[in-house]
C-alpha positions in Angstrom: -59.1 13.8 -22.6 -60.2 17.2 -23.8 -59.4 18.5 -27.3 -59.8 22.3 -27.6 -59.6 23.9 -31.1 -59.0 27.6 -31.4 -59.8 29.3 -34.7 -60.7 27.6 -38.0 -57.5 25.5 -38.4 -57.6 24.3 -34.8 -61.3 23.6 -34.8 -61.2 21.6 -38.1 -58.6 19.3 -36.6 -60.4 19.1 -33.2 -63.6 18.2 -35.1 -61.9 15.0 -36.3 -61.6 13.7 -32.7 -65.4 13.6 -32.4 -65.3 10.2 -34.1 -63.4 8.7 -31.1 -65.0 7.9 -27.8 -62.0 8.9 -25.7 -62.3 12.7 -26.2 -64.5 15.6 -25.3 -64.1 18.3 -28.0 -64.5 22.1 -27.7 -64.3 24.3 -30.8 -63.6 28.0 -30.1 -64.4 30.2 -33.1 -66.4 33.2 -34.3 -68.6 31.0 -36.4 -70.2 27.6 -35.8 -69.2 25.4 -38.7 -71.2 22.4 -37.6 -69.1 21.8 -34.5 -70.4 19.3 -31.9 -69.5 21.5 -29.0 -69.2 25.0 -30.2 -67.8 27.7 -27.9 -68.5 31.2 -29.3 -66.0 34.0 -29.1 -66.8 37.5 -30.2 -65.1 38.7 -33.5 -62.5 41.4 -33.1 -60.9 43.8 -35.5 -57.3 43.2 -34.6 -55.1 40.4 -33.3 -54.4 42.3 -30.0 -58.1 42.9 -29.5 -58.7 39.2 -28.9 -56.6 39.4 -25.8 -57.5 42.9 -24.5 -61.3 42.4 -25.1 -61.4 38.8 -24.0 -64.4 37.6 -22.0 -64.4 34.3 -20.2 -65.6 31.5 -22.5 -67.9 28.6 -21.8 -65.2 26.1 -20.8 -66.4 25.1 -17.4 -66.9 21.5 -18.5 -63.3 21.3 -19.8 -61.5 19.6 -16.9 -58.5 17.3 -16.7 -55.9 16.5 -19.4 -56.3 19.0 -22.3 -54.8 19.5 -25.7 -55.2 23.0 -27.3 -54.8 23.0 -31.1 -54.2 26.3 -33.0 -52.5 28.1 -35.8 -50.8 31.4 -35.0 -51.3 33.2 -38.3 -54.9 34.3 -37.7 -56.2 37.2 -35.6 -58.0 34.8 -33.2 -54.6 33.4 -32.0 -54.4 36.6 -30.0 -56.8 34.9 -27.5 -54.5 31.9 -27.0 -52.9 33.1 -23.7 -56.3 34.1 -22.2 -57.7 30.7 -23.2 -54.7 29.0 -21.6 -55.2 31.1 -18.5 -58.8 29.7 -18.2 -57.4 26.2 -18.5 -54.4 26.7 -16.1 -55.8 24.1 -13.6 -55.7 21.5 -16.3 -52.7 19.5 -17.5 -52.3 21.2 -20.9 -50.4 20.3 -24.1 -50.4 22.6 -27.1 -50.4 21.5 -30.7 -49.2 24.4 -32.8 -50.0 24.2 -36.5 -47.4 26.1 -38.5 -48.7 27.4 -41.8 -46.8 27.7 -45.1 -45.0 31.0 -44.3 -44.4 31.6 -48.1 -48.2 32.0 -48.5 -48.6 34.6 -45.6 -48.7 38.4 -45.8 -46.1 40.3 -43.8 -48.7 41.1 -41.1 -49.6 37.4 -40.8 -46.0 36.5 -40.5 -45.5 38.9 -37.6 -48.5 37.4 -35.8 -47.4 33.9 -36.4 -43.9 34.6 -35.1 -45.2 36.3 -32.0 -47.6 33.4 -31.2 -45.0 30.8 -32.0 -42.3 32.4 -29.8 -44.5 33.2 -26.8 -46.0 29.7 -26.6 -42.6 28.2 -26.7 -41.5 30.5 -23.9 -44.5 29.4 -21.9 -43.6 25.7 -22.5 -40.0 26.1 -21.5 -41.2 27.8 -18.3 -43.3 24.7 -17.5 -46.5 26.7 -17.7 -47.5 24.1 -20.4 -46.8 20.4 -20.3 -45.6 20.0 -23.9 -45.8 21.9 -27.1 -45.9 19.9 -30.3 -45.1 21.7 -33.6 -46.8 20.5 -36.7 -45.8 22.1 -40.0 -48.4 21.9 -42.8 -45.6 21.8 -45.5 -43.9 18.8 -43.7 -47.3 17.0 -43.3 -47.9 17.4 -47.0 -44.5 15.7 -47.7 -45.5 12.9 -45.3 -48.6 12.2 -47.4 -46.5 12.2 -50.6 -49.4 13.3 -52.9 -52.5 15.3 -52.0 -55.5 16.1 -54.2 -56.3 19.8 -54.3 -59.9 19.1 -53.6 -59.3 17.2 -50.4 -56.0 19.0 -49.4 -57.0 20.3 -46.0 -59.1 17.3 -45.2 -56.2 15.0 -45.9 -53.7 17.1 -44.0 -56.0 17.4 -41.0 -56.8 13.7 -41.0 -53.1 12.8 -40.8 -52.5 15.2 -38.0 -55.5 14.1 -35.9 -55.0 10.3 -36.5 -51.3 10.6 -35.6 -52.1 12.5 -32.4 -54.8 9.9 -31.6 -52.6 6.9 -32.0 -49.9 8.6 -29.9 -52.4 9.1 -27.2 -53.6 5.5 -27.4 -50.1 4.2 -27.0 -49.5 6.5 -24.1 -52.4 5.0 -22.2 -51.7 1.3 -23.2 -49.5 -1.2 -21.5 -46.7 -2.2 -23.9 -45.4 -5.7 -24.5 -41.9 -4.2 -24.0 -40.5 -0.7 -23.5 -37.2 1.1 -23.1 -38.8 4.5 -22.8 -38.1 6.2 -19.5 -39.5 9.3 -17.9 -38.4 12.3 -20.0 -36.4 15.2 -18.5 -38.4 18.2 -17.3 -36.5 20.5 -19.7 -37.4 18.5 -22.8 -40.9 19.9 -23.7 -40.9 21.2 -27.2 -41.5 18.5 -29.8 -43.1 17.1 -32.9 -44.6 13.9 -34.3 -43.4 11.6 -36.9 -44.1 8.4 -38.8 -41.8 5.6 -39.8 -42.3 3.3 -42.8 -42.2 -0.1 -41.3 -40.7 -1.7 -44.4 -38.1 0.9 -45.6 -37.5 2.3 -42.0 -37.6 5.8 -43.4 -38.8 8.4 -41.0 -40.8 11.6 -41.8 -41.3 14.3 -39.2 -44.1 16.7 -39.0 -41.6 19.5 -38.3 -37.9 19.9 -38.8 -37.0 20.0 -35.1 -33.6 21.3 -34.2 -31.3 20.3 -31.3 -33.2 17.1 -30.6 -32.6 15.6 -27.2 -35.1 12.7 -27.1 -36.6 10.4 -29.7 -39.4 7.9 -28.7 -40.8 5.3 -31.1 -44.1 3.5 -30.8 -44.4 0.2 -32.6 -48.0 -1.0 -33.3 -47.4 -4.6 -34.6 -49.8 -7.0 -36.1 -50.4 -10.5 -34.6 -48.7 -12.0 -37.7 -45.5 -9.9 -37.2 -45.4 -10.7 -33.4 -45.9 -14.5 -34.1 -43.9 -15.0 -37.3 -41.1 -12.4 -37.5 -38.4 -13.8 -35.2 -36.0 -10.9 -36.0 -38.4 -8.0 -35.3 -37.0 -7.2 -31.8 -33.4 -7.1 -33.0 -34.5 -5.0 -36.0 -36.2 -2.5 -33.7 -33.1 -2.4 -31.4 -30.8 -1.8 -34.4 -33.1 1.0 -35.7 -33.2 2.7 -32.3 -29.4 2.4 -31.9 -28.9 4.1 -35.3 -31.0 7.1 -34.2 -28.8 7.9 -31.2 -26.5 10.9 -31.1 -24.0 12.4 -28.7 -26.7 14.2 -26.8 -29.8 12.3 -28.0 -31.6 9.6 -26.0 -33.7 7.1 -27.9 -36.4 4.8 -26.6 -39.1 2.5 -28.0 -42.3 0.7 -27.0 -43.9 -2.3 -28.7 -47.7 -2.8 -28.7 -49.9 -5.5 -30.1 -52.6 -4.3 -32.5 -55.5 -5.9 -34.4 -54.5 -4.2 -37.6 -53.1 -6.3 -40.5 -50.4 -3.7 -41.2 -47.6 -2.6 -38.8 -47.5 1.1 -37.8 -44.6 3.1 -36.3 -45.1 6.5 -34.8 -42.5 8.8 -33.2 -42.2 11.8 -30.9 -39.1 13.9 -31.0 -38.3 16.5 -28.3 -35.9 19.4 -27.8 -35.1 21.7 -24.9 -34.3 24.7 -27.1 -36.7 27.2 -28.5 -37.1 26.6 -32.3 -36.4 29.4 -34.9 -35.5 31.8 -32.0 -33.3 34.0 -34.2 -36.2 35.1 -36.4 -38.6 35.9 -33.5 
């Protein structure tokens, strides 16, 4: 699978995937910050110039399933649609990193809203496979406490490791699953984690009008062998997550870890925050 980072935020997250053997990374930025596979893009004065002055990038080796990671607040996000056009023959997911809006200037907010809205429209039109929204403020709450020195490193590590584990489970045969093929209209989503002891779930974005919730249980050998109630507990949890128009499924996987891990993906068919775009 290809991981393509666009801009500093996207590239810093993409860089984390270099440690795994399952990915080929491409980092598109105006400056090489020790990226393994750096793709240069010429600096532009304005957000719109990244689109109007776009020259095809060195992405010929980026073929097959692809995940584009970016934040919409920077000028370089203006190149997003042109990059996606270059990758249109690939099966593309987008991970959109939503910044802390309270820390942005009015100009940055306008760029962020534009990029956020347009990419969702592309996703709903099936020009993109899925769009996963990740809110930095929500991820900070997932961590609970973050040191100022390692703030971005810790935030990016949580995002990349969660995406990685979700990808691993997607390509692994489960012991048991109730997850069925999702509807074509359900494409806008987010990630989440569930505390295996308290059963408390924390999402990476406050997704509205959720239509599908999928849970991925990575269970230790000890839990699988000794916990006789684990399946009934999982079924009860899944049942509690259902709503009038919300489908819920789960998959169970054996792992070599000593601790149990639970990840989730929530999906909606409606565009998020549409009223403010």
